[in-house]
Backbone as CSV, one residue per row, in Angstrom:
resi,resn,N_x,N_y,N_z,CA_x,CA_y,CA_z,C_x,C_y,C_z
1,MET,5.471,-19.900,65.790,5.214,-19.979,67.221,3.711,-19.730,67.500
2,GLY,3.016,-18.960,66.652,1.613,-18.672,66.896,0.727,-19.888,66.821
3,VAL,0.991,-20.762,65.830,0.130,-21.939,65.679,0.293,-22.850,66.913
4,LEU,1.524,-22.967,67.384,1.773,-23.798,68.583,1.022,-23.271,69.789
5,ASN,1.085,-21.945,69.971,0.320,-21.358,71.121,-1.176,-21.595,70.945
6,GLY,-1.640,-21.515,69.690,-3.029,-21.752,69.415,-3.465,-23.192,69.736
7,VAL,-2.612,-24.167,69.363,-2.951,-25.598,69.618,-3.022,-25.850,71.120
8,HIS,-2.084,-25.211,71.856,-2.123,-25.368,73.326,-3.429,-24.770,73.877
9,MET,-3.834,-23.613,73.352,-5.052,-22.932,73.819,-6.315,-23.765,73.505
10,TYR,-6.353,-24.367,72.283,-7.529,-25.153,71.962,-7.685,-26.341,72.844
11,SER,-6.582,-27.019,73.132,-6.667,-28.224,73.984,-7.011,-27.831,75.406
12,HIS,-6.478,-26.716,75.875,-6.803,-26.233,77.201,-8.267,-25.895,77.347
13,LEU,-8.839,-25.202,76.341,-10.243,-24.794,76.398,-11.123,-26.036,76.346
14,GLN,-10.801,-27.024,75.517,-11.596,-28.206,75.413,-11.545,-28.986,76.725
15,ASN,-10.384,-29.078,77.373,-10.317,-29.769,78.658,-11.048,-29.014,79.744
16,ALA,-10.995,-27.712,79.759,-11.720,-26.888,80.702,-13.242,-27.029,80.549
17,CYS,-13.726,-27.133,79.314,-15.136,-27.313,79.087,-15.585,-28.708,79.558
18,ARG,-14.756,-29.706,79.266,-15.107,-31.066,79.722,-15.106,-31.191,81.206
19,ALA,-14.270,-30.424,81.881,-14.190,-30.445,83.355,-15.267,-29.549,83.988
20,ARG,-16.087,-28.877,83.141,-17.169,-28.040,83.575,-16.681,-26.809,84.384
21,LEU,-15.579,-26.234,84.021,-15.083,-25.051,84.684,-15.810,-23.829,84.181
22,GLY,-16.116,-22.916,85.036,-16.779,-21.682,84.648,-15.812,-20.601,84.237
23,LEU,-14.572,-20.701,84.716,-13.554,-19.689,84.508,-12.242,-20.376,84.312
24,THR,-11.504,-20.012,83.304,-10.215,-20.558,83.051,-9.285,-19.482,82.542
25,SER,-7.949,-19.788,82.547,-6.993,-18.763,82.101,-6.043,-19.404,81.141
26,VAL,-5.532,-18.564,80.227,-4.504,-18.970,79.264,-3.456,-17.900,79.309
27,PRO,-2.246,-18.214,78.843,-1.179,-17.196,78.847,-1.555,-15.998,77.990
28,SER,-1.163,-14.821,78.451,-1.531,-13.599,77.776,-0.467,-13.302,76.713
29,ASN,-0.897,-13.456,75.421,-0.113,-12.990,74.303,-1.076,-12.525,73.215
30,LYS,-0.519,-11.918,72.155,-1.372,-11.326,71.133,-2.210,-12.374,70.397
31,TYR,-1.596,-13.509,70.120,-2.279,-14.578,69.367,-3.450,-15.126,70.156
32,ASN,-3.226,-15.462,71.448,-4.303,-15.957,72.309,-5.384,-14.939,72.475
33,LEU,-5.038,-13.654,72.573,-6.031,-12.586,72.735,-6.956,-12.507,71.514
34,LYS,-6.333,-12.590,70.306,-7.119,-12.514,69.099,-8.049,-13.712,68.985
35,ILE,-7.602,-14.882,69.324,-8.485,-16.054,69.278,-9.617,-15.917,70.297
36,ALA,-9.264,-15.482,71.491,-10.316,-15.337,72.546,-11.327,-14.315,72.135
37,LEU,-10.894,-13.198,71.581,-11.847,-12.184,71.138,-12.757,-12.721,69.978
38,CYS,-12.206,-13.511,69.095,-12.966,-14.059,68.009,-14.018,-15.063,68.584
39,LEU,-13.646,-15.910,69.540,-14.571,-16.821,70.175,-15.644,-16.062,70.955
40,HIS,-15.267,-14.949,71.592,-16.237,-14.106,72.284,-17.222,-13.465,71.318
41,LYS,-16.753,-13.030,70.172,-17.617,-12.406,69.150,-18.561,-13.441,68.592
42,LEU,-18.156,-14.674,68.483,-19.030,-15.732,67.933,-19.998,-16.301,68.995
43,GLY,-19.778,-15.934,70.270,-20.686,-16.363,71.310,-20.303,-17.618,72.065
44,PHE,-19.109,-18.087,71.903,-18.686,-19.314,72.578,-18.074,-19.027,73.975
45,ILE,-17.668,-17.784,74.222,-17.064,-17.374,75.460,-17.867,-16.215,76.023
46,SER,-18.132,-16.207,77.344,-18.939,-15.112,77.879,-18.161,-13.829,78.120
47,PHE,-16.871,-13.903,78.503,-16.068,-12.689,78.690,-14.597,-13.009,78.552
48,VAL,-13.817,-11.978,78.248,-12.349,-12.056,78.167,-11.806,-10.922,79.026
49,ALA,-10.965,-11.239,79.993,-10.387,-10.199,80.874,-8.908,-10.465,81.073
50,ARG,-8.104,-9.428,81.004,-6.669,-9.569,81.333,-6.457,-9.404,82.784
51,GLY,-5.571,-10.210,83.317,-5.315,-10.085,84.761,-4.041,-10.825,85.158
52,GLY,-3.835,-10.894,86.405,-2.646,-11.575,86.919,-2.934,-13.021,87.266
53,ILE,-2.284,-13.494,88.318,-2.444,-14.861,88.759,-3.796,-15.108,89.349
54,THR,-4.351,-14.119,90.058,-5.706,-14.271,90.655,-6.753,-13.850,89.682
55,PRO,-7.854,-14.558,89.605,-8.910,-14.231,88.637,-9.667,-12.990,89.053
56,PRO,-10.246,-12.312,88.076,-11.111,-11.142,88.381,-12.412,-11.631,88.999
57,ASP,-13.025,-10.740,89.783,-14.345,-11.079,90.379,-15.405,-10.980,89.289
58,PRO,-16.116,-12.078,89.010,-17.162,-12.044,87.972,-18.291,-11.088,88.247
59,ALA,-18.525,-10.801,89.538,-19.636,-9.862,89.890,-19.261,-8.452,89.524
60,ARG,-17.976,-8.090,89.579,-17.544,-6.735,89.252,-16.687,-6.704,87.998
61,LEU,-17.046,-7.498,87.024,-16.282,-7.583,85.817,-16.362,-6.351,84.922
62,SER,-17.512,-5.688,84.931,-17.610,-4.498,84.088,-16.767,-3.354,84.568
63,SER,-16.458,-3.299,85.836,-15.588,-2.242,86.393,-14.203,-2.776,86.726
64,HIS,-13.828,-3.964,86.216,-12.521,-4.568,86.502,-11.422,-3.752,85.802
65,VAL,-10.453,-3.365,86.591,-9.285,-2.638,86.038,-8.099,-3.632,86.235
66,PRO,-7.476,-4.049,85.114,-6.353,-4.986,85.246,-5.133,-4.284,85.878
67,GLU,-4.323,-5.068,86.537,-3.107,-4.487,87.126,-2.153,-4.005,86.016
68,PRO,-1.425,-2.926,86.257,-0.592,-2.401,85.161,0.471,-3.381,84.745
69,LEU,0.755,-3.374,83.445,1.746,-4.278,82.893,3.160,-3.662,82.989
70,THR,4.009,-4.342,83.695,5.391,-3.920,83.887,6.339,-5.080,83.461
71,THR,7.593,-4.778,83.379,8.557,-5.829,83.016,8.692,-6.839,84.121
72,ALA,8.351,-6.513,85.335,8.452,-7.460,86.443,7.301,-8.488,86.452
73,ASN,6.108,-8.117,85.903,4.988,-9.032,85.989,4.492,-9.481,84.618
74,VAL,5.213,-9.219,83.554,4.733,-9.570,82.249,4.592,-11.107,82.044
75,ALA,5.462,-11.891,82.682,5.375,-13.328,82.559,4.202,-13.931,83.325
76,GLN,3.680,-13.178,84.263,2.558,-13.694,85.092,1.190,-13.253,84.568
77,GLN,1.122,-12.492,83.517,-0.150,-12.035,82.969,-0.907,-13.154,82.319
78,ARG,-2.197,-13.221,82.578,-3.092,-14.264,82.059,-4.308,-13.629,81.414
79,LEU,-4.922,-14.320,80.475,-6.206,-13.990,79.956,-7.224,-14.862,80.609
80,TRP,-8.181,-14.227,81.312,-9.231,-15.015,82.001,-10.436,-15.077,81.105
81,LEU,-10.901,-16.287,80.885,-12.021,-16.511,79.930,-13.193,-17.144,80.698
82,GLY,-14.387,-16.620,80.463,-15.586,-17.171,81.040,-16.245,-18.127,80.067
83,LEU,-16.346,-19.392,80.442,-16.915,-20.392,79.575,-18.414,-20.434,79.711
84,LYS,-19.119,-20.718,78.620,-20.583,-20.711,78.598,-21.110,-22.120,78.645
85,TYR,-22.258,-22.297,79.296,-22.975,-23.575,79.356,-24.437,-23.351,79.136
86,LEU,-25.092,-24.314,78.488,-26.494,-24.252,78.189,-27.101,-25.563,78.642
87,ASN,-28.030,-25.524,79.612,-28.654,-26.728,80.190,-27.535,-27.688,80.703
88,ASN,-26.557,-27.137,81.393,-25.464,-27.899,82.010,-24.610,-28.614,81.001
89,GLU,-24.651,-28.169,79.744,-23.776,-28.709,78.685,-22.916,-27.618,78.159
90,PRO,-21.668,-27.808,77.886,-20.789,-26.749,77.387,-21.190,-26.298,75.991
91,VAL,-21.107,-25.010,75.716,-21.422,-24.474,74.425,-20.342,-24.903,73.407
92,MET,-19.114,-24.923,73.826,-17.983,-25.436,72.991,-17.792,-26.867,73.325
93,LYS,-18.313,-27.787,72.537,-18.154,-29.210,72.823,-16.848,-29.687,72.295
94,THR,-16.527,-29.356,71.047,-15.254,-29.825,70.461,-14.524,-28.662,69.801
95,LEU,-13.228,-28.636,69.993,-12.347,-27.719,69.302,-11.311,-28.621,68.622
96,LYS,-11.393,-28.642,67.320,-10.519,-29.562,66.559,-9.519,-28.760,65.772
97,PRO,-8.207,-28.821,66.083,-7.219,-28.050,65.316,-7.085,-28.618,63.900
98,ILE,-6.916,-27.731,62.954,-6.683,-28.120,61.570,-5.233,-27.921,61.227
99,SER,-4.694,-26.742,61.469,-3.262,-26.468,61.280,-2.482,-26.857,62.525
100,THR,-1.384,-27.478,62.297,-0.468,-27.834,63.394,0.867,-27.219,63.087
101,PRO,1.793,-27.183,64.045,3.087,-26.541,63.739,3.862,-27.225,62.558
102,LYS,3.617,-28.520,62.386,4.320,-29.214,61.294,3.520,-29.182,59.977
103,ARG,2.234,-28.876,60.049,1.411,-28.892,58.829,0.464,-27.712,58.881
104,ILE,0.824,-26.657,58.193,-0.010,-25.463,58.093,-0.946,-25.654,56.875
105,VAL,-2.272,-25.534,57.139,-3.249,-25.726,56.093,-3.838,-24.352,55.747
106,SER,-3.749,-23.941,54.468,-4.331,-22.702,54.065,-5.419,-22.950,53.036
107,ALA,-6.285,-21.927,52.858,-7.410,-22.030,51.904,-7.554,-20.749,51.171
108,ASP,-7.897,-20.841,49.884,-8.178,-19.638,49.127,-9.615,-19.244,49.313
109,LEU,-10.022,-18.207,48.645,-11.371,-17.680,48.743,-12.425,-18.668,48.313
110,ALA,-12.195,-19.351,47.183,-13.195,-20.281,46.642,-13.428,-21.442,47.636
111,THR,-12.340,-21.956,48.243,-12.472,-23.061,49.214,-13.224,-22.598,50.438
112,LEU,-12.881,-21.377,50.942,-13.586,-20.877,52.144,-15.101,-20.697,51.882
113,GLU,-15.416,-20.227,50.686,-16.844,-20.017,50.386,-17.599,-21.328,50.321
114,ARG,-16.962,-22.365,49.742,-17.605,-23.706,49.656,-17.728,-24.310,51.062
115,VAL,-16.714,-24.261,51.858,-16.752,-24.871,53.207,-17.772,-24.119,54.053
116,SER,-17.861,-22.805,53.951,-18.817,-21.993,54.711,-20.254,-22.322,54.372
117,ARG,-20.520,-22.685,53.100,-21.842,-23.080,52.659,-22.195,-24.532,53.020
118,GLY,-21.226,-25.272,53.560,-21.494,-26.660,53.965,-21.112,-27.657,52.927
119,GLN,-20.452,-27.264,51.868,-20.068,-28.168,50.790,-18.645,-28.679,51.071
120,ASP,-18.459,-29.961,50.798,-17.139,-30.579,50.986,-16.180,-30.163,49.910
121,THR,-14.917,-30.042,50.244,-13.854,-29.790,49.294,-12.889,-30.988,49.390
122,PRO,-11.922,-31.090,48.500,-11.034,-32.265,48.550,-10.291,-32.398,49.881
123,TYR,-9.996,-31.310,50.565,-9.219,-31.429,51.782,-9.946,-31.060,53.078
124,GLN,-11.141,-30.408,52.957,-11.918,-30.015,54.114,-13.363,-30.404,53.902
125,ARG,-14.016,-30.856,54.972,-15.452,-31.085,54.851,-16.190,-29.799,55.185
126,GLY,-17.440,-29.733,54.679,-18.194,-28.497,54.877,-18.638,-28.332,56.357
127,LEU,-19.047,-27.167,56.682,-19.453,-26.826,58.037,-20.885,-27.382,58.301
128,ASN,-21.116,-27.911,59.476,-22.422,-28.328,59.889,-23.152,-27.156,60.520
129,LEU,-24.386,-27.406,60.919,-25.202,-26.367,61.558,-24.580,-25.960,62.927
130,GLY,-24.329,-24.707,63.074,-23.746,-24.144,64.303,-22.268,-24.249,64.411
131,GLU,-21.622,-24.950,63.483,-20.157,-25.103,63.544,-19.475,-23.899,62.956
132,CYS,-18.307,-23.539,63.496,-17.544,-22.380,63.000,-16.126,-22.854,62.691
133,LEU,-15.578,-22.252,61.659,-14.194,-22.489,61.260,-13.427,-21.225,61.449
134,ILE,-12.415,-21.244,62.274,-11.655,-20.012,62.594,-10.441,-19.969,61.629
135,VAL,-10.281,-18.808,61.006,-9.295,-18.573,59.970,-8.352,-17.470,60.392
136,GLY,-7.090,-17.662,60.198,-6.085,-16.598,60.459,-5.733,-15.959,59.145
137,THR,-6.028,-14.666,58.977,-5.762,-13.957,57.743,-4.749,-12.829,58.012
138,ASP,-4.398,-12.104,56.954,-3.533,-10.995,57.153,-4.247,-9.811,57.827
139,ARG,-5.540,-9.841,57.874,-6.346,-8.813,58.535,-6.851,-9.245,59.899
140,GLY,-6.319,-10.308,60.468,-6.666,-10.736,61.812,-7.260,-12.116,61.771
141,ILE,-7.761,-12.543,62.927,-8.378,-13.859,63.105,-9.862,-13.700,63.078
142,MET,-10.535,-14.453,62.209,-11.977,-14.313,62.038,-12.606,-15.652,61.652
143,ASP,-13.934,-15.664,61.633,-14.719,-16.823,61.207,-14.613,-16.972,59.709
144,SER,-14.792,-18.192,59.176,-14.702,-18.399,57.716,-15.768,-17.666,56.969
145,ARG,-16.942,-17.500,57.552,-18.018,-16.764,56.867,-17.635,-15.278,56.692
146,GLU,-17.058,-14.724,57.758,-16.618,-13.322,57.657,-15.470,-13.181,56.692
147,ALA,-14.549,-14.144,56.671,-13.449,-14.049,55.730,-13.963,-14.178,54.270
148,ALA,-14.958,-15.054,54.030,-15.523,-15.184,52.712,-16.283,-13.891,52.293
149,GLN,-16.922,-13.297,53.262,-17.661,-12.019,52.990,-16.671,-10.891,52.659
150,ARG,-15.502,-10.870,53.337,-14.503,-9.864,53.048,-13.611,-10.230,51.843
151,LYS,-13.852,-11.403,51.294,-13.152,-11.904,50.066,-11.641,-12.044,50.297
152,ILE,-11.270,-12.713,51.429,-9.890,-13.049,51.682,-9.761,-14.483,52.140
153,GLY,-8.657,-15.116,51.818,-8.357,-16.465,52.269,-7.365,-16.380,53.430
154,GLY,-6.955,-17.554,53.886,-6.013,-17.559,55.008,-5.708,-18.953,55.498
155,THR,-5.114,-18.996,56.669,-4.736,-20.272,57.321,-5.891,-20.800,58.132
156,LEU,-6.271,-22.057,57.914,-7.332,-22.672,58.678,-6.796,-23.096,60.033
157,LEU,-7.305,-22.481,61.102,-6.785,-22.754,62.423,-7.484,-23.906,63.109
158,PHE,-8.754,-23.801,63.357,-9.500,-24.854,64.061,-10.997,-24.691,63.830
159,ARG,-11.722,-25.823,64.161,-13.172,-25.861,64.098,-13.698,-25.894,65.533
160,VAL,-14.808,-25.147,65.704,-15.533,-25.156,66.971,-16.953,-25.611,66.701
161,SER,-17.388,-26.638,67.428,-18.758,-27.079,67.211,-19.475,-27.117,68.546
162,PRO,-20.736,-26.703,68.533,-21.546,-26.771,69.788,-22.059,-28.117,70.079
């Protein structure tokens, strides 16, 4: 179920960037939160905030207190993401899923190291300048460079290119 949620999130973020939205929301679940925090850490998203149906005020985001989570409002919880733009162009131009619900693609440590250095492998092309490959590991969701540094392999989720 996690990969399917991820694919929906990637397509939603790409559509929101193409529509030049400054703020968008995705359903609040653990998988989407981990992906959003990874994108925030890599600098593709300006902020991640949990909230309800109404978006948080960007001016008072540092002091934003989300509404308490109860069984009555758990289905309405959203993750609000601030999208970044540079010279009126989106920072995230393309999000290309690698693993799909029907085809899970995994990579070992040697493959991740080669792809991170920009070298092609039989099943994956190397990363270009500024491009990131998001990997789902047993220690969380992280960039391929960080996974290679920690010496762990995992499931290749998607590529983000500026």
